[in-house]
SELOGU-228172 format. One line per field, with one value per residue (C-alpha): residue number from 1; chain; x, z, y. Coordinates in steps of 0.2 Angstrom, whole numbers, plus 5000, padded with zeros to 4 digits. Each point is the difference from the previous one (the first is absolute). Example, Ala and Ser with C-alpha at 12.3 -4.5 7.8 and 13.67 -1.06 7.14 Angstrom:
2
k <- (1, 2) $
c <- (A, A) $
xx <- (5062, 5006) $
zz <- (5039, 4997) $
yy <- (4978, 5017) $
This chain:
624
k <- (1, 2, 3, 4, 5, 6, 7, 8, 9, 10, 11, 12, 13, 14, 15, 16, 17, 18, 19, 20, 21, 22, 23, 24, 25, 26, 27, 28, 29, 30, 31, 32, 33, 34, 35, 36, 37, 38, 39, 40, 41, 42, 43, 44, 45, 46, 47, 48, 49, 50, 51, 52, 53, 54, 55, 56, 57, 58, 59, 60, 61, 62, 63, 64, 65, 66, 67, 68, 69, 70, 71, 72, 73, 74, 75, 76, 77, 78, 79, 80, 81, 82, 83, 84, 85, 86, 87, 88, 89, 90, 91, 92, 93, 94, 95, 96, 97, 98, 99, 100, 101, 102, 103, 104, 105, 106, 107, 108, 109, 110, 111, 112, 113, 114, 115, 116, 117, 118, 119, 120, 121, 122, 123, 124, 125, 126, 127, 128, 129, 130, 131, 132, 133, 134, 135, 136, 137, 138, 139, 140, 141, 142, 143, 144, 145, 146, 147, 148, 149, 150, 151, 152, 153, 154, 155, 156, 157, 158, 159, 160, 161, 162, 163, 164, 165, 166, 167, 168, 169, 170, 171, 172, 173, 174, 175, 176, 177, 178, 179, 180, 181, 182, 183, 184, 185, 186, 187, 188, 189, 190, 191, 192, 193, 194, 195, 196, 197, 198, 199, 200, 201, 202, 203, 204, 205, 206, 207, 208, 209, 210, 211, 212, 213, 214, 215, 216, 217, 218, 219, 220, 221, 222, 223, 224, 225, 226, 227, 228, 229, 230, 231, 232, 233, 234, 235, 236, 237, 238, 239, 240, 241, 242, 243, 244, 245, 246, 247, 248, 249, 250, 251, 252, 253, 254, 255, 256, 257, 258, 259, 260, 261, 262, 263, 264, 265, 266, 267, 268, 269, 270, 271, 272, 273, 274, 275, 276, 277, 278, 279, 280, 281, 282, 283, 284, 285, 286, 287, 288, 289, 290, 291, 292, 293, 294, 295, 296, 297, 298, 299, 300, 301, 302, 303, 304, 305, 306, 307, 308, 309, 310, 311, 312, 313, 314, 315, 316, 317, 318, 319, 320, 321, 322, 323, 324, 325, 326, 327, 328, 329, 330, 331, 332, 333, 334, 335, 336, 337, 338, 339, 340, 341, 342, 343, 344, 345, 346, 347, 348, 349, 350, 351, 352, 353, 354, 355, 356, 357, 358, 359, 360, 361, 362, 363, 364, 365, 366, 367, 368, 369, 370, 371, 372, 373, 374, 375, 376, 377, 378, 379, 380, 381, 382, 383, 384, 385, 386, 387, 388, 389, 390, 391, 392, 393, 394, 395, 396, 397, 398, 399, 400, 401, 402, 403, 404, 405, 406, 407, 408, 409, 410, 411, 412, 413, 414, 415, 416, 417, 418, 419, 420, 421, 422, 423, 424, 425, 426, 427, 428, 429, 430, 431, 432, 433, 434, 435, 436, 437, 438, 439, 440, 441, 442, 443, 444, 445, 446, 447, 448, 449, 450, 451, 452, 453, 454, 455, 456, 457, 458, 459, 460, 461, 462, 463, 464, 465, 466, 467, 468, 469, 470, 471, 472, 473, 474, 475, 476, 477, 478, 479, 480, 481, 482, 483, 484, 485, 486, 487, 488, 489, 490, 491, 492, 493, 494, 495, 496, 497, 498, 499, 500, 501, 502, 503, 504, 505, 506, 507, 508, 509, 510, 511, 512, 513, 514, 515, 516, 517, 518, 519, 520, 521, 522, 523, 524, 525, 526, 527, 528, 529, 530, 531, 532, 533, 534, 535, 536, 537, 538, 539, 540, 541, 542, 543, 544, 545, 546, 547, 548, 549, 550, 551, 552, 553, 554, 555, 556, 557, 558, 559, 560, 561, 562, 563, 564, 565, 566, 567, 568, 569, 570, 571, 572, 573, 574, 575, 576, 577, 578, 579, 580, 581, 582, 583, 584, 585, 586, 587, 588, 589, 590, 591, 592, 593, 594, 595, 596, 597, 598, 599, 600, 601, 602, 603, 604, 605, 606, 607, 608, 609, 610, 611, 612, 613, 614, 615, 616, 617, 618, 619, 620, 621, 622, 623, 624) $
c <- (A, A, A, A, A, A, A, A, A, A, A, A, A, A, A, A, A, A, A, A, A, A, A, A, A, A, A, A, A, A, A, A, A, A, A, A, A, A, A, A, A, A, A, A, A, A, A, A, A, A, A, A, A, A, A, A, A, A, A, A, A, A, A, A, A, A, A, A, A, A, A, A, A, A, A, A, A, A, A, A, A, A, A, A, A, A, A, A, A, A, A, A, A, A, A, A, A, A, A, A, A, A, A, A, A, A, A, A, A, A, A, A, A, A, A, A, A, A, A, A, A, A, A, A, A, A, A, A, A, A, A, A, A, A, A, A, A, A, A, A, A, A, A, A, A, A, A, A, A, A, A, A, A, A, A, A, A, A, A, A, A, A, A, A, A, A, A, A, A, A, A, A, A, A, A, A, A, A, A, A, A, A, A, A, A, A, A, A, A, A, A, A, A, A, A, A, A, A, A, A, A, A, A, A, A, A, A, A, A, A, A, A, A, A, A, A, A, A, A, A, A, A, A, A, A, A, A, A, A, A, A, A, A, A, A, A, A, A, A, A, A, A, A, A, A, A, A, A, A, A, A, A, A, A, A, A, A, A, A, A, A, A, A, A, A, A, A, A, A, A, A, A, A, A, A, A, A, A, A, A, A, A, A, A, A, A, A, A, A, A, A, A, A, A, A, A, A, A, A, A, A, A, A, A, A, A, A, A, A, A, A, A, A, A, A, A, A, A, A, A, A, A, A, A, A, A, A, A, A, A, A, A, A, A, A, A, A, A, A, A, A, A, A, A, A, A, A, A, A, A, A, A, A, A, A, A, A, A, A, A, A, A, A, A, A, A, A, A, A, A, A, A, A, A, A, A, A, A, A, A, A, A, A, A, A, A, A, A, A, A, A, A, A, A, A, A, A, A, A, A, A, A, A, A, A, A, A, A, A, A, A, A, A, A, A, A, A, A, A, A, A, A, A, A, A, A, A, A, A, A, A, A, A, A, A, A, A, A, A, A, A, A, A, A, A, A, A, A, A, A, A, A, A, A, A, A, A, A, A, A, A, A, A, A, A, A, A, A, A, A, A, A, A, A, A, A, A, A, A, A, A, A, A, A, A, A, A, A, A, A, A, A, A, A, A, A, A, A, A, A, A, A, A, A, A, A, A, A, A, A, A, A, A, A, A, A, A, A, A, A, A, A, A, A, A, A, A, A, A, A, A, A, A, A, A, A, A, A, A, A, A, A, A, A, A, A, A, A, A, A, A, A, A, A, A, A, A, A, A, A, A, A, A, A, A, A, A, A, A, A, A, A, A, A, A, A, A, A, A, A, A, A, A, A, A, A, A, A, A, A, A, A, A, A, A, A, A, A, A, A, A, A, A, A, A, A, A, A, A, A, A, A, A, A, A, A, A, A, A, A, A, A, A, A) $
xx <- (5081, 4983, 5005, 4999, 4980, 4991, 4988, 4996, 4993, 5008, 4998, 4985, 5014, 5010, 4985, 4997, 5018, 4996, 4986, 5007, 5012, 4989, 4989, 5015, 5003, 4982, 5002, 5016, 4991, 4986, 5011, 5009, 4984, 4995, 5017, 4999, 4982, 5000, 5016, 5001, 4992, 5011, 5018, 4994, 4990, 5014, 5016, 4997, 5005, 5020, 5006, 5004, 5017, 5012, 4990, 4983, 5010, 5010, 4988, 4987, 5013, 5005, 4983, 4993, 5016, 4997, 4984, 4991, 5013, 5013, 4990, 4990, 5007, 5018, 4998, 4992, 5014, 5012, 4990, 5000, 5018, 5011, 5015, 5001, 4987, 5014, 5008, 4983, 4996, 5018, 4996, 4988, 5013, 5007, 4981, 4998, 5018, 4994, 4983, 5001, 5019, 4996, 4987, 4991, 5006, 4998, 4984, 4994, 5004, 4993, 4983, 5002, 5002, 4988, 4988, 4996, 4990, 5004, 5013, 4988, 4997, 5019, 5003, 4986, 5005, 5019, 4997, 4983, 4993, 4983, 5005, 5016, 4988, 4986, 5012, 5008, 4984, 4994, 5014, 5000, 4983, 5003, 5017, 4993, 4985, 5010, 5010, 4983, 4992, 5017, 4997, 4982, 5005, 5012, 4989, 4986, 5012, 5006, 4984, 4995, 5014, 4992, 4983, 4999, 4989, 4992, 4980, 4995, 5011, 4995, 4982, 5005, 5009, 4986, 4988, 5010, 5005, 4981, 4999, 5012, 5000, 4992, 5008, 5011, 5018, 4997, 4996, 5016, 5008, 5002, 4986, 5011, 5011, 4986, 4994, 5018, 5002, 4985, 5005, 5016, 4995, 4987, 5013, 5014, 4990, 4989, 5015, 5008, 4986, 4998, 5017, 5010, 5017, 5003, 4992, 5010, 5015, 4998, 4994, 5013, 5012, 4991, 5000, 5018, 5005, 4988, 5009, 5018, 4993, 4990, 5015, 5012, 4990, 4995, 5019, 5005, 4986, 5002, 5018, 4999, 4987, 5008, 5017, 5011, 5003, 5013, 4988, 4990, 5013, 5003, 4982, 4999, 5016, 4993, 4981, 4996, 4985, 4983, 4991, 4985, 4984, 4983, 4991, 4985, 4995, 4989, 4996, 5005, 4982, 4986, 5004, 5013, 4997, 5015, 4997, 5009, 4998, 5017, 5015, 4995, 5015, 4996, 5009, 5000, 4997, 5019, 5005, 5004, 4995, 4989, 4992, 4984, 5001, 4981, 4984, 4991, 4988, 4988, 5014, 5011, 5020, 5007, 5016, 5014, 5015, 5010, 5015, 5017, 5013, 5001, 5002, 4984, 4990, 5006, 4995, 4984, 4993, 4990, 4992, 4994, 4994, 4987, 4991, 5003, 4986, 5003, 5010, 5005, 5006, 5011, 4995, 5011, 5019, 5010, 5018, 5009, 5008, 5016, 5004, 4990, 5008, 5014, 5005, 5004, 4991, 4994, 5017, 5004, 5003, 4987, 4988, 4988, 4986, 4984, 4999, 5016, 5016, 5012, 4995, 4991, 5015, 5012, 5016, 4993, 4984, 5006, 5011, 4984, 4991, 5012, 4996, 4983, 4995, 5011, 4994, 4982, 4996, 5009, 4989, 4982, 4989, 4992, 5019, 5003, 4985, 5009, 5015, 4989, 4996, 5015, 5004, 5018, 5015, 5006, 4984, 5005, 5019, 4994, 4986, 5013, 5009, 4985, 4991, 5016, 5004, 4979, 5000, 5016, 4991, 4984, 5004, 5018, 4990, 4985, 5011, 5007, 4981, 4994, 5014, 4997, 4982, 5003, 5007, 4984, 4987, 5004, 4986, 4996, 5002, 4982, 4997, 5016, 4993, 4993, 5017, 5003, 4982, 5002, 5018, 4994, 4988, 5010, 5015, 4989, 4989, 5018, 5007, 4983, 4995, 4988, 4992, 5018, 4994, 4989, 5014, 5010, 4987, 4997, 5019, 4994, 4983, 5008, 5011, 4984, 4989, 5015, 5001, 4981, 4997, 5014, 4994, 4982, 5006, 5010, 4986, 4988, 5011, 5003, 4982, 4994, 5017, 5005, 4984, 4985, 5007, 5011, 4986, 4986, 4994, 5002, 5007, 4995, 4996, 5009, 4983, 4999, 5017, 4999, 4983, 5009, 5016, 4992, 4987, 5014, 5009, 4987, 4994, 5018, 5001, 4984, 5006, 5017, 4989, 4989, 5016, 5011, 4985, 5009, 5019, 5015, 5009, 5016, 4998, 5018, 4996, 4989, 5009, 5018, 4989, 4992, 5016, 5010, 4986, 5000, 5018, 5001, 4988, 5006, 5017, 5008, 4987, 5000, 5020, 5002, 4985, 5009, 5018, 4999, 4996, 4999, 4988, 4982, 4981, 4999, 5016, 4991, 4985, 5010, 5012, 4985, 4990, 5016, 5004, 4984, 4997, 5018, 4995, 4984, 5006, 5013, 4986, 4990, 5014, 5001, 4982, 5002, 5017, 4996, 4979, 5000, 5003, 5018, 5015, 5010, 5017, 5010, 5017, 4997, 4997, 4985, 4987, 5000, 5017, 4997, 4985, 5008, 5016, 4986, 4992, 5017, 5004, 4983, 5000, 5017, 4997, 4982, 5007, 5013, 4989, 4988, 5002, 5007, 4988, 4994, 5011, 4988, 5000, 5018, 5001, 4987, 5006, 5019, 5003, 5007) $
zz <- (5246, 4995, 4983, 5000, 5000, 4989, 4993, 4981, 4997, 4993, 5005, 4991, 4993, 4994, 4992, 4993, 4992, 4992, 4991, 4994, 4992, 4994, 4991, 4991, 4993, 4993, 4992, 4992, 4993, 4995, 4990, 4992, 4993, 4993, 4993, 4990, 4993, 4981, 4999, 4992, 5016, 5001, 4999, 5011, 5012, 5003, 4994, 5001, 4984, 5003, 5001, 5019, 5006, 5014, 5014, 4995, 4996, 5014, 5014, 4992, 4998, 5017, 5008, 4991, 5007, 5019, 5002, 5016, 5004, 5001, 5013, 5008, 4996, 5002, 5016, 5008, 4995, 5006, 5017, 5002, 4994, 5002, 4993, 4989, 4987, 4996, 4992, 4992, 4991, 4995, 4981, 5000, 4998, 4984, 4993, 4989, 4992, 4996, 4995, 4989, 4995, 4994, 4985, 5003, 4985, 4989, 5007, 4997, 4981, 4998, 5008, 4987, 4985, 5004, 5006, 5017, 5014, 5013, 5002, 4993, 4984, 4998, 5002, 4988, 4987, 5002, 4997, 4989, 5011, 5011, 5010, 5007, 5003, 5007, 5013, 5005, 5004, 5011, 5010, 5002, 5006, 5013, 5008, 5000, 5008, 5016, 4999, 5001, 5014, 5010, 4995, 5005, 5019, 5002, 4995, 5010, 5016, 4998, 4999, 5018, 5009, 4994, 5001, 5017, 5011, 4987, 5003, 4982, 4998, 5016, 4994, 4983, 5009, 5011, 4984, 4991, 5015, 5001, 4982, 4997, 5016, 4993, 4983, 4994, 4996, 5004, 5020, 5003, 4998, 5012, 4997, 5002, 4986, 4989, 5001, 4995, 4988, 4990, 5001, 4993, 4986, 4995, 5001, 4991, 4986, 4997, 4996, 4991, 4989, 4995, 4998, 4993, 4997, 5000, 5016, 5008, 4994, 5006, 5017, 5002, 4999, 5015, 5009, 4996, 5007, 5016, 5004, 5000, 5011, 5012, 5003, 5003, 5012, 5009, 4999, 5009, 5012, 5006, 5003, 5011, 5010, 5002, 5004, 4985, 4991, 5013, 5014, 4990, 4995, 5019, 5002, 4987, 5007, 5016, 4994, 4997, 4988, 5010, 5000, 4991, 5007, 5006, 5016, 5009, 5007, 5013, 5016, 5016, 5004, 4991, 5001, 4984, 4991, 4989, 4980, 4997, 4982, 4989, 5005, 5019, 5011, 5015, 5013, 5003, 5016, 5001, 4996, 4981, 4990, 4985, 4985, 4993, 4982, 4995, 5006, 5014, 4994, 5012, 5013, 4991, 4998, 4992, 4989, 5010, 5001, 5015, 5004, 5006, 4999, 5020, 4994, 4990, 5016, 5010, 4988, 4997, 5018, 4997, 4986, 5010, 5014, 4988, 5001, 5020, 5000, 4985, 5003, 4987, 5000, 4987, 4992, 4984, 4999, 4984, 5001, 4983, 4992, 4995, 5016, 5012, 5018, 4989, 5004, 4985, 4988, 4990, 4996, 4993, 4982, 4999, 5010, 5012, 4993, 5009, 4986, 4995, 5010, 4986, 5004, 4989, 4988, 4996, 4988, 4986, 5000, 5003, 4985, 4990, 5005, 4992, 4984, 5003, 5003, 4984, 4989, 5006, 4997, 4984, 4993, 5007, 4986, 5011, 4998, 4984, 4994, 5008, 4990, 4983, 5005, 5003, 4985, 4999, 5004, 5009, 5012, 5003, 5005, 5013, 5007, 5004, 5010, 5009, 5004, 5008, 5012, 5003, 5006, 5010, 5010, 5001, 5006, 5011, 5011, 5000, 5008, 5014, 5003, 5005, 5008, 5012, 5001, 5010, 5014, 4998, 4996, 5007, 4997, 4985, 4994, 5003, 4982, 4993, 4983, 5010, 5007, 4988, 5001, 5021, 5000, 4991, 5011, 5016, 4994, 4994, 5019, 5010, 4987, 5003, 4982, 4998, 4986, 4990, 5003, 4986, 4987, 5007, 4997, 4983, 4995, 5001, 4994, 4985, 4997, 5000, 4988, 4988, 4999, 5001, 4985, 4990, 5003, 4997, 4982, 4997, 5003, 4991, 4984, 5001, 4999, 4988, 4988, 5001, 5002, 4992, 4987, 4994, 4999, 4994, 4982, 4991, 5004, 5020, 5001, 5012, 5009, 5005, 5006, 5010, 5008, 5002, 5007, 5014, 5003, 5000, 5014, 5011, 4999, 5004, 5014, 5006, 4999, 5010, 5014, 5002, 5001, 5012, 5012, 5009, 4995, 5006, 5016, 4990, 4986, 4994, 4998, 4988, 4990, 4999, 4993, 4987, 4997, 4998, 4989, 4987, 4999, 4999, 4986, 4989, 5003, 4990, 4985, 4998, 5001, 4989, 4988, 5001, 4994, 4992, 4982, 5002, 5015, 4994, 5005, 5007, 5011, 5006, 5004, 5009, 5009, 5008, 5006, 5007, 5010, 5007, 5006, 5007, 5011, 5005, 5003, 5011, 5010, 5000, 5008, 5013, 5004, 5003, 5008, 5013, 5000, 4994, 4984, 4997, 4990, 5001, 4996, 4994, 5005, 5009, 4983, 4996, 4989, 4987, 4995, 4997, 4990, 4989, 4996, 4996, 4989, 4990, 4997, 4994, 4987, 4995, 4997, 4991, 4990, 4991, 4998, 4991, 4982, 4999, 5000, 4984, 4991, 5001, 5019, 5003, 4987, 5008, 5017, 4998, 4981, 4986) $
yy <- (4639, 5006, 5002, 4979, 5001, 4990, 5014, 4997, 5017, 5015, 5018, 5009, 5011, 4984, 4996, 5018, 5000, 4984, 5002, 5017, 4990, 4988, 5014, 5006, 4984, 5000, 5017, 4994, 4984, 5013, 5013, 4984, 4993, 5016, 5002, 4984, 5003, 5001, 4989, 4981, 4990, 4986, 5008, 5015, 4989, 4985, 5010, 5019, 5002, 4994, 5016, 5003, 5009, 4996, 5006, 4990, 4985, 4997, 5005, 4988, 4986, 5002, 5004, 4983, 4989, 5008, 4992, 4995, 4987, 5013, 5009, 4989, 4981, 5005, 5011, 4985, 4988, 5013, 5001, 4982, 4993, 5015, 5006, 4986, 5007, 5013, 4987, 4993, 5016, 5006, 4995, 5012, 5014, 4995, 4994, 5014, 4998, 4981, 5002, 5016, 4996, 4983, 5003, 5016, 5008, 4984, 4998, 5018, 5000, 4982, 5005, 5014, 4990, 4988, 5014, 4990, 5007, 4983, 4988, 4986, 5009, 5006, 4979, 4995, 5014, 4995, 4981, 5003, 4989, 5000, 4984, 5011, 5016, 4988, 4992, 5015, 5008, 4983, 5001, 5020, 4999, 4985, 5006, 5019, 4996, 4995, 5017, 5009, 4990, 5005, 5019, 5001, 4993, 5011, 5016, 4994, 4997, 5018, 5009, 4990, 5008, 5016, 4999, 4994, 5007, 5012, 4999, 4998, 4987, 4990, 5001, 4993, 4986, 4997, 4998, 4988, 4989, 4998, 4997, 4988, 4991, 4985, 5001, 4985, 5005, 5020, 4996, 4992, 5019, 5014, 5014, 5013, 4992, 4999, 5016, 5006, 4988, 5004, 5020, 4996, 4991, 5013, 5012, 4993, 4991, 5018, 5009, 4986, 4998, 5017, 5006, 4986, 4998, 5020, 5002, 4984, 5008, 5018, 4995, 4989, 5017, 5005, 4984, 4997, 5017, 4997, 4982, 5008, 5013, 4990, 4987, 5015, 5008, 4984, 4995, 5017, 5000, 4982, 5000, 5018, 4989, 4985, 5010, 4995, 4984, 4996, 4999, 4989, 4989, 4998, 4996, 4989, 4989, 4997, 4995, 4982, 4996, 4996, 4983, 4998, 4990, 5000, 5005, 4999, 5018, 5002, 5014, 5001, 5007, 5006, 5018, 4998, 5016, 4999, 4996, 4982, 5003, 4997, 5006, 5002, 4997, 4987, 4991, 4980, 4990, 4998, 5018, 5000, 5015, 4995, 5010, 4995, 4996, 4996, 5004, 4993, 4984, 4991, 4996, 4991, 5001, 5017, 5002, 5008, 5008, 4996, 5012, 4993, 5014, 5006, 5017, 5001, 4993, 5013, 5012, 4993, 5001, 5016, 4992, 4984, 5010, 5009, 4981, 4997, 4987, 4990, 4985, 4986, 4981, 4995, 4985, 4998, 5007, 5000, 5007, 5007, 4985, 5012, 5014, 4995, 5006, 5009, 5017, 5010, 4988, 5014, 5006, 4983, 4998, 4986, 5007, 4992, 4988, 4993, 4985, 4997, 4993, 5008, 5017, 5012, 5003, 4986, 5006, 4993, 5005, 5018, 4999, 4992, 5015, 5012, 4992, 4999, 5018, 5006, 4987, 4997, 5018, 5001, 4987, 5006, 5007, 5014, 5008, 4995, 5010, 5015, 4997, 5001, 5018, 5010, 5013, 4998, 4991, 5017, 4998, 4983, 5002, 5014, 4990, 4985, 5011, 5009, 4983, 4992, 5015, 5000, 4983, 5002, 5015, 4988, 4983, 5004, 5013, 4986, 4987, 5012, 5006, 4984, 4992, 5015, 4996, 4984, 5012, 5012, 4986, 4983, 4985, 5008, 4981, 5000, 5009, 5004, 5005, 5016, 5006, 5015, 5009, 4997, 5007, 5016, 5002, 4998, 5011, 5014, 5000, 5000, 5015, 5009, 5000, 4988, 5007, 4995, 4982, 5001, 5006, 4986, 4989, 5004, 4996, 4980, 5005, 5008, 4985, 4989, 5010, 5003, 4982, 4995, 5011, 4994, 4982, 5004, 5007, 4985, 4987, 5012, 5001, 4981, 4996, 5014, 5003, 4982, 4989, 5010, 5009, 4987, 4987, 5013, 4999, 5014, 5017, 5006, 5020, 5009, 5004, 4983, 4996, 5014, 4994, 4984, 5005, 5010, 4987, 4987, 5012, 5000, 4982, 4995, 5010, 4993, 4983, 5006, 5006, 4984, 4989, 5012, 4999, 4985, 5004, 4990, 5007, 5007, 5012, 4996, 4981, 5004, 5014, 4989, 4986, 5012, 5009, 4982, 4994, 5013, 5002, 4980, 5000, 5016, 5005, 4987, 4998, 5020, 5002, 4987, 5007, 5017, 4992, 4984, 4997, 4981, 5000, 4991, 5003, 4983, 5003, 5016, 4991, 4985, 5011, 5011, 4985, 4990, 5014, 5005, 4983, 4996, 5016, 4994, 4982, 5007, 5009, 4985, 4990, 5014, 5000, 4979, 5003, 5016, 4999, 5018, 5007, 5004, 4996, 4983, 5006, 4985, 5001, 5018, 5006, 5010, 4990, 5017, 4993, 4983, 5003, 5013, 4988, 4987, 5014, 5004, 4981, 4996, 5016, 4995, 4981, 5005, 5012, 4989, 4985, 5012, 5009, 5017, 5015, 5007, 5012, 5015, 5000, 4998, 5016, 5009, 4999, 4998, 5009, 4991) $
């Protein structure tokens, strides 16, 4: 059971291979920046010239969709709730069919007619209304910022796993801890996390600001391939290490969810030398096996995970023996509300849940998630922008098939890998968002190829970078193109736009770092909220703007605002109901569905009540 150790550092070989990958990404960004020189800045920096072929378009689309949520938040949910996540994510296999098949061709045509670079600009020109464009920009910036926070946290968590005991890194951590100890807001974060967050922020902002959209697309091609290879390698090594899927299923059938709680941790004697930092295993006074969930703080009670499965208790005896002089007294115990004491809970369709007696995934909620992934993805401006950049319809058709296969080869293996992780790494409810890099470290060490951990960890890192760079460009274009240029008096020079674009990218990245200093526990909460908010805001107005001649500018504004507000309202109700920022799913239907229905109703009613759009607009975008 040595593989259950809680060390957080990768080997030097793993770190070297990972840094080699990052170096290649920077080289690609540099070349992309050089290629773009001498071309019109706006079209090149934000859309790469609208001339991408199948490999570039398909892989940048897939890599942007597969974000830190896919490789950090999603594995955390699989680990926490089991096989029910296969049902939860199954809609993702047909996302490209819906998202690209729904309106990609029409969106590309309309974007070229309008000469638009961004979605707010497209809506502004389609309706000849600044109000539509400004509303779209504000809502885009609001929801997209939540996405950025989640990705920055994920990038920092991955780097923590690799840097661990590197001397230079430890010195940097000590220096940062000394500086930030008395600084408000910053002092609440782990100094290891702070250092990694800063390093990740500098790296991704630098290459995005320099290379622009072409650099993002070129690096996405590499990152998409790294994701696919990394997941398939991790799947093979995981199943080999666990003895196969049948063996994993047998163990999960006997496994019961742990109890959560708090405990006072003390010593049997003054000779205690074991490190009782986060993730240490100890035994309680009454013989329970606990995993410590937070750092020691002046003798107060610590959050713990209490193992309940008899088989796991036997297997963990060696881990507890590493701290023979430590003793814990449980002062609070919280069994799961769904699945407590039930063998096979992780194999059930609903899955166990610590805070919901109905389980993680009731039937109606599962069905609404099928709609959520497909239609919220279709309605997100970061993906729409890519649909404005492909070369022709042949590229589009081939890309739909390619991305569907790509997602199938990514998401189904992830379910297999991280249900297996429950067998290899018990007690990771402590910090479930770290299960991906921890699994990469464990399986490669057991296979005798620790250097490969750097490549496996590069897969989630690639997903995060490919999303962050896209979102940074989207926010930058919203500020510069849709706010500054539209409201500037007179023509703005290309040089000024170039400067402001890069400056905005840097500023937005810096703000994301600041707000990511104290992120929420689960990445996926932020990602689902941001994804649903963007989809609920933009899907209906954009689709109707492309296909319905009768839609008006006032309807576009009313629809976007109503969709965004309804989505936010359901999450605020969830905050009041559950005490944390999560969705309130009325009738077990995700808020995105309700918000989109409200959006559609508002757009239809307001359009019918208003005057018909001007004839010249109809002729320009729909023909005579």
